[in-house]
N, C-alpha and C positions, 0 to 999 in steps of 0.2 A: 475290200479290194475290187478293182475293176473287173478282174476275171470271174468274180462271184456274182456280178450283176449283169454281164454280157453274155450272149449265147456263144457257144464254143466255136462256131464256124467264124464268128467275127474276130474272136481272138486270134485264130489261125490266120486270117487275112491280114490282121495288124502286124503279126509277127513276121510275115513275109515282106512287108513293105521296107524299102531302103530309101537312102537319100531324100529327095523332095517329098516322098510319101511318108517317111518317118516324121517330117515336120508336120504334115497334115494329121498324122496320128496323135501328135502331142496336142494340136489344136482341137481335135475332136475330144480328147480326154478332158482338156481344160473347159470345154463347153459342157460336157456331161457334169463335171464338178459344179460349175457355175449354176446349171439347172437344178442340181440336187440342193445347192445352197439356197437358192431361191425358194424352192419348195419348202425348205425347213423354216425359212423366215415367215412365210405365209401360215404354216402350221402354228407357229409360236405366237401368232397375233392373238389368240384366244378367241377368234371369231368364226370358228366353224359353225355354219349358221343354217344347215339344213333342217327344216322342221320334219322329222321323221314321221311316218305313220305310227300312231301311238299304240296300234295293235300289232305291230311288228317287231320282233326282237332284232337288235342291231348292236354293233360296237359303239361305244361312246365316240362322239365326234372329236374329242380331244386326244384320242389314242395316236401313238406314233404309227407310222405306216406298217402295216402287217400285224399289229398287236390285236389280239382277239378279246383281251379283257382290260378294263372293265367291260361288261356286256350288259346293255340295257334290255331287260326282258320285256315281253309283250304287255306285262301287267304292272310295269313301272318299277318292279324290283331290279336290283342291281347285283350282278354276280362279279366277284372279285377273285383274282387269282395271282398269287405272289410266290416267287421262288426263293426259298430260305431253308436249304436242307439241313443246316447245322443249328438252326434256331430252336430254342425250347418253347417259346410262346410268340405268336404273331397275332396281332390285332389289326383290324382296319378301323380308323377313326372317321366316322362320317359326320360332318358338321361338329367335329370336337367331342363326339361320343363314341368310345372305342367299343368294338365287338370282336369276340374271339373268332379266329379263324380255325379250320381243321386241316391237319397236315395229312397229305397222301404219301404213299410209299415212294412216289417219285420225287419227293421234296417240295411239291407245290402245296401251298396253303390256299384254301378256298373258303368263301363265304358269300351267301346270298341273302341280301337284306330284305326288309319289309318294303312294301310299295313306297316310293318317295314322292314328294311334291313335285310339281312341274317346275322346270327351270334348271339353273346352275347350282351345284352343290360342291363344296370342298371336301376332300378326304386326303388322308395319308396313311402310312402303315406305322405300326409301333412294334418294333422287333426287340424282343427281350428288354423292353422298357425305353428303347431309343426310338425317337421319331425319324422315320426313313421315308424319303420321296419315292413313290412308285416309278420306276424307270421307263414303264411302258407308255406313259402319258406325258402331256406337257405340264409344266410346273407354273404355279401362279402364287402370288404372294397373298397371305391371309393369316389371320390368328397369330400375327407376330413372326411368322417364319414362311418358308416356302412349302407349298402343299400341291395337291393335285386337284383336278376337278372332273366331273362328269355332268352331263345335261340330260334331263328328262324331257322329252318332247312335249310341246304345248301347242295343240291344234290351233290355238288363238295367238300363237307367238310369231306370226308373220311380220308384226311391226318391228322386230329386231332381227329379221332374216336378211341375209345378203341377197340384194335383188339387182335387176338390170335396170338401175335408175342412175342419174348423175350422182357422183360421189365427191364428197368433200375430202380435204386432206387433214391428216393428224401429224402435226409437226412436233418434234422434240426440241425443246430450246433450253437454254441456260441464261440466267441473269445474275448479277451480283446484288446482294441485299446488304446495305449498311447496317440495318437493324440486326440481322442475324450474324453479320460478319463473315459471310460465306457465300459460295455460289449456290444458286437454287436451281432445281431441275423441274421443268414443267412440260405438260402436254398441252397443245392448242389445236383445237378443231376449228378449221375454217370451212364454211358452206361450199357447196359445189361451184357456185358462180364467182367465188372470191377472186380467183386469178384471172377470170375473163373480164368482169365488170370492175375495172380497176379505179373507177371514180367513186364507187359506192362505198358507204360507210355502214357499220353494223353494230347492233347492240351486243353486249357481252354477258354471259352468264359464268360466274365463278363456281365451280362445282367440287365439292369436298368429299373425300373418302371417309371411311369408317376406322375405328381403332384397330391397330394391328396391320394396316394397309398403307398404300402409298398412291402416288399420282397415277399409277398404271391402271388401277382396277376399274376405273369408269370406262375405259376402252376395252380391256381385256375380257372382263366378266360382264360389265354393264352395257357394252355395246352402244355406247353413246353416239358414235358416229353413224352407225347403221340406223339407229332410231330416228335421228334428226334427218338423215338423207331421205328416209322413207316418208317422214311427215312433210318435208318440203316438196318432194315429188308429188305428193297426194294433194298439195295446196292447203294443208291444214295449218302450217305455221309460216311465218316470214323468216328468212335466213338470219342466224345470229352466230356469233363466235362463242366457243366454250374454252375456258382455261381451267386446267386441272393441276393442282399442286398439293404437296404434302402439308398438313396443317401443323406439323410439329416445328417447333422452334427450340433447339437445344435437345437434351437427352429425351428420347421418345419412350423408353420402356424403363420400369424400375430396375434397380440393380438386383443381381442374383438370377438363378436359373428359373426358367418358365415352367410351371407344373404341367405334367403330362397326364395327370389323373383326370377322370371324367368330371365334367362340370354339372351343375344343375340341369335338368332337362330343359329343353328349349322354351317350353311354355311357362316354366317357372322363373325364367331370368327376368330381372327387372327391366322395365321398359327403357329403351335408350342405352342399354349396356353395350359396350363395344362388342362387335361380332367376334364370337369365339373366346371372349375373355372368361377365364374360370371364375366360378361364382365367388370364391373367396380370395381372388388375386388382388394385390394392391392396384390403386387406381394409376392410370398413366399420368406421367408429368407433362401435361400440356399447359401452356399459358395462352389462353385466348386473347388476352389483352396484348400480349407481345405479337401475336399473329396479326391482330388487327392493325397495330403499328406497322408491321412488315407490309400488309396489304396496302394500306393507305400511303405510306411514304415511299415504298420501293416497288412492289409488283404492278399495282394499277397504273402509276405513271409509265413504268416500262412497257407494259402492254399497250397502253394508248400511244406511246411513241412509236412502237414497232409494228403495229398493226392498224388497219384502218377502222378504228372504232368510232362510235359516237360517245365522246367522252363527258358524259353528264350522268346525273343521278337517275333521271327518268329512263335511261337506256342501259342501266346496269343491275344485274341481279345476282343473288348468292343463294346456293342451296347446298344440302349435303345429306348424307345418310348417317344415322346413329351418332357417333361422336362428331361427325362432320356437320350434322344438324344442330347439335349443341354449340358448336364453333360458330355455325352461321348465325344462330340466334343471338349469341354474345356479340359478334362483330356488327351485324346489321343494326340491331337495337342501340348500340353505342355510337353508330355513325349513320344517322338518317340522312345526312347531307351527301352520302356516298352511294347508297342502295336504296332502290324503291321497290323491288320484288324480293320476296323471302320465300324459300322452301325448305320445309322440314320433312325429311323422310325418316320414320322410325326413330325420332329423336325428340319427343316432347311437343309441347304446344306453346302458343302465345297468348296471353290474356290481354284484354283492352288496357288495362292500367299500366302495362309494361311498355306501351308505345307512347312515348312522351308528345310527339307531333304526328297525329293520325293523318294529317294532310299530306305528309311526305310518303306515306306507304301506299303504293298502287295496288298490291296484292299479297296476301299471305296464303301460302299452300301448305296444308299439313296432311300427312299420310302415315298409315301403318298397314302391315299385313294382318289378315284377319285373325291369325293365330298368335299374334303378339299382344301382350298386355299393353294397354294404351289404345288399342283400336276401338274399344267401346266408347271412348269419350272424345274422339277427334271430331265428330260431327257437331257436337254441342260446343266445342271450343270455336269451331268456325262460325256457328250461328251467333255466339257471343260477339265476335269481332264484326260481323255484318250488322248487327244491331247497334254497335257502337260507332258505325260509320266507316269501318275498315273492310274493304272488299276481301272476302276470304273463301276458300274452297277446301273441302275435306275429301279425301279419297281412302277407301279400304280395299286392298288387294285381296281377292277371294282366295281362300284356301292356301295362303303362303305365310311363312314365318319371317324371322329376322334373317332373311337372305336375299339374293340377288334378284329373284323373280318379283319380290315385292318393290324393289328399287328400280328395276327396268320399267315396271308398269308405272311407278310413280313419276319417273322422268317423262315417260310418254304423256301422261296427263298434265304434269306441270308445264312442259313445253308449250302446250296449247293454250295456256293462259298468259304466257309471258309476252310483254312488249305490246300489248293491245289497247292499253288505256291512253 
């Protein structure tokens, strides 16, 4: 209520107003509501970007206003607090691994984790076996459902920080796909100069999410727009457009309830496995062939018609994380006439004999987090391509697993090799 957020003397002044002043009172209230709504929209963008002092305890940047937990401790541990007075068992699931919380006499359950890797991590609560979103923080999609997130500060994370530089736009668009027989929802990043330099045309990167995610994640957790804004401002890349869409065509998940039990430890998961997918869960029903048909026949022509692109193979790239990397590999190798730049983040590699026409591939980029299975072979895979005449780069993100810090860093590196040949 308004009376709970305004000082008492202002409430008394408002109460005494009449006639014309009552109208002003209504306008003031409307303004306060609009300001509050605007603040909420910014908070939900998922781009709280302060790079905190790693030696200082602080609340998670994704917490709602006034929420003290989760709290990031000075040593990168995280303290969680959750109110469930009638629950028999409460766990906090961090990156899909549940940990038991301890109940206090006040009905609050608490848990302090082991030190966490730098960057963004998903979490949620499991209350008497049911997955529950923590109401104290923003919610994000991941692992096939809505969940929460926290951020461990990275002293070298300035490349994805919100800075005082020219910013591009992130547009939410819809187009109709004849292949899918439905409307499609996409996010489109346009660089800072796009609306001013109206005669310029731009290359395009098609950027894919991982399993259990959708078109939002590369903005909300990946901070694609901030990474590219900063790179452009530093003169490290030339501007380009980014298109983000879900790779699913038809049913996305297998029938039946999704398991809540703990998966295999992160280090033991197969390379390229979808983020958060339980070790024994059925594989997702994705048709990469169908998605390739959708891209070539519907999405790319629509993007080229509605944005000032350079509509040729030499100025078109595709990349993705995990499942999105596998989709990227399938689509680009089947359509060398459409794409010339390929990026695989935590999703396998490409061998020379898989590329039918090597002259059409400008660059192959392959990356992993150092804690992921597959990281040990990515450099050799790039070397093999280079020896076969296909320019290739490998990258291993230090001390990160199958999570967003690996992919933020991968995008940062990949963007700097794009559209330069």
